[in-house]
matplotlib code that plots the C-alpha trace (Angstrom):
import matplotlib.pyplot as plt

x = [-4.9, -2.9, -0.2, 0.9, 1.1, 3.3, 6.0, 8.9, 10.3, 14.1, 15.3, 17.8, 21.1, 20.8, 17.4, 17.1, 14.1, 13.1, 10.4, 9.1, 6.2, 3.4, 5.1, 7.4, 9.7, 11.5, 14.3, 16.1, 17.8, 14.5, 12.8, 11.3, 8.0, 6.2, 3.2, 1.3, 0.6, -2.4, -1.4, -2.9, -0.3, 3.2, 6.3, 9.8, 13.1, 15.9, 19.0, 17.4, 14.4, 11.0, 8.2, 4.6, 2.5, -1.1, -2.6, -5.7, -7.4, -10.3, -11.4, -10.3, -6.9, -6.3, -7.1, -4.9, -2.0, -1.7, -2.5, 0.2, 2.8, 1.9, 2.0, 5.5, 6.7, 5.5, 7.2, 10.5, 10.1, 9.3, 12.3, 14.7, 13.3, 10.3, 7.0, 6.0, 2.6, 2.0, -1.3, -2.3, -4.7, -6.8, -9.0, -8.9, -7.4, -6.4, -3.1, -0.9, 1.9, 3.8, 5.4, 7.1, 4.5, 1.6, -0.1, -2.2, -4.7, -6.9, -9.5, -12.2, -13.9, -14.3, -11.4, -8.1, -7.7, -4.7, -3.7, -1.0, 1.0, 2.3, 6.0, 6.7, 5.6, 7.9, 5.8, 6.5, 4.0, 4.5, 2.4, 4.2, 2.7, 1.5, 1.6, -0.8, -0.1, 1.1, 1.6, 4.2, 4.2, 7.1, 7.3, 8.4, 4.9, 2.7, -0.5, 0.0, 0.9, -2.1, -4.5, -3.2, -3.3, -6.9, -7.8, -6.3, -8.1, -11.4, -11.4, -12.3, -12.7, -12.4, -15.8, -16.8, -17.9, -14.9, -12.4, -11.7, -10.5, -7.6, -6.4, -3.5, -0.8, -1.6, -5.2, -7.7, -11.0, -14.1, -15.7, -19.4, -21.0, -22.8, -26.2, -26.9, -28.5, -32.3, -34.0]
y = [-3.1, -2.2, -4.8, -3.2, 0.3, -0.9, -2.6, -0.3, 0.4, 0.1, 2.7, 1.1, 2.7, 5.0, 6.3, 9.8, 10.2, 13.7, 14.6, 18.1, 18.7, 16.5, 15.7, 12.7, 13.0, 9.9, 10.2, 7.2, 5.9, 5.4, 8.7, 11.0, 10.8, 12.6, 12.0, 14.2, 12.5, 13.2, 15.2, 12.6, 10.1, 10.7, 9.8, 9.3, 8.6, 7.2, 5.4, 4.7, 3.1, 4.8, 4.3, 5.4, 6.2, 7.3, 9.8, 7.7, 4.4, 5.9, 3.8, 6.4, 6.8, 3.1, 2.7, 5.7, 4.2, 1.2, 3.1, 5.7, 3.1, 1.1, 4.1, 5.2, 1.6, 1.4, 4.7, 3.4, 0.1, 2.1, 4.4, 1.5, -1.3, 0.1, -1.6, -3.3, -4.4, -6.5, -6.5, -9.1, -8.5, -11.6, -11.6, -11.9, -8.8, -7.2, -5.3, -2.9, -0.6, 2.2, 5.3, 7.3, 8.0, 7.2, 3.8, 2.7, -0.2, -2.0, -3.7, -4.7, -1.3, 0.6, 2.8, 2.6, 3.9, 6.2, 6.9, 9.3, 7.9, 10.1, 10.9, 8.8, 5.6, 3.8, 2.0, -1.1, -2.6, -5.4, -7.5, -10.7, -13.3, -16.4, -14.8, -12.6, -8.9, -7.3, -3.9, -3.6, -0.5, 0.3, 3.1, 4.1, 5.2, 2.3, 4.3, 5.9, 2.7, 0.9, 3.6, 3.6, -0.2, -0.2, 2.5, 0.4, -2.7, -0.8, -0.1, -3.8, -5.9, -9.7, -11.2, -14.4, -16.5, -16.5, -14.6, -11.9, -8.5, -6.9, -8.7, -8.6, -11.2, -14.4, -13.2, -16.0, -15.2, -16.9, -18.6, -19.3, -22.0, -20.8, -21.8, -25.6, -27.2, -27.4, -30.8]
z = [26.3, 23.2, 22.6, 19.4, 20.9, 23.8, 21.7, 21.0, 17.5, 17.0, 14.6, 12.2, 11.2, 8.2, 9.2, 10.6, 12.8, 14.0, 16.6, 16.1, 18.5, 17.2, 13.9, 13.3, 10.3, 9.0, 6.4, 4.9, 1.7, -0.1, 0.7, 3.3, 5.1, 7.9, 10.2, 12.5, 15.9, 18.1, 21.1, 23.4, 22.3, 23.7, 21.6, 23.1, 21.3, 23.5, 22.2, 18.8, 20.4, 19.8, 22.4, 22.4, 25.5, 25.9, 28.3, 29.4, 28.9, 27.0, 24.0, 21.5, 23.0, 23.1, 19.4, 18.4, 20.5, 18.3, 15.1, 15.4, 16.4, 13.3, 11.0, 12.2, 12.0, 8.4, 7.6, 8.9, 7.0, 3.8, 3.9, 4.5, 2.3, 0.4, -0.6, -3.7, -5.0, -8.1, -10.0, -12.6, -15.5, -16.2, -19.3, -23.1, -24.7, -21.4, -21.8, -19.7, -20.8, -19.1, -20.5, -17.8, -15.1, -17.3, -17.1, -20.1, -19.5, -22.0, -19.8, -22.3, -22.5, -25.8, -24.9, -23.1, -19.6, -19.0, -15.4, -14.2, -11.3, -8.4, -8.5, -5.4, -7.2, -9.6, -12.2, -14.3, -16.6, -19.1, -21.5, -22.7, -25.1, -23.3, -19.8, -17.8, -18.2, -14.9, -13.3, -10.6, -8.2, -6.0, -3.4, 0.1, 1.1, 2.1, 2.3, -1.1, -2.9, -1.3, -2.4, -6.0, -6.3, -5.0, -7.5, -10.4, -9.1, -8.9, -12.7, -13.3, -10.2, -10.6, -11.3, -9.6, -12.6, -14.9, -12.6, -15.2, -14.0, -12.2, -9.1, -6.7, -7.4, -5.4, -4.6, -4.4, -6.1, -4.7, -7.7, -8.2, -10.3, -13.4, -14.5, -14.7, -17.7, -17.4, -18.0]

ax = plt.figure().add_subplot(projection="3d")
ax.plot(x, y, z, "-o")
ax.set_aspect("equal")
plt.show()
């Protein structure tokens, strides 16, 4: 039984939600998003309350019921408030700088890494003396911002011995003990 899929979504004021066949379009102050819904999942909008129904109790239909409800809920949250992810760079000589939509990272390789950000993402990167360099991503699209943050983190994942690498702000790294002195 899908508890997530059964709970209705209240569409806030200032958000324009349009149902066009199997497509849900959401437009708000931060931007515009759309999602194609599987035909087996029914979508109804009555009095600014969005509800999702499924055609059968098949395992695939049950899983998609909660999935599409969560995706549309994230879209509504994104166009009203937006999402933000902060990444920290931990390591000697690690630096980050931004110029427009270009992110330049120095992560201990022989060369700097330059990444071009999508237009939907607002980028902020700063390196201050005495503090960890950070990269802050802000967008209305939760899927896109998560994928970009994961790509940046994959350039230098935190290693378990010293904890050096790119990590999410507040992320706990499981540390390992190094070699012990032999007798």
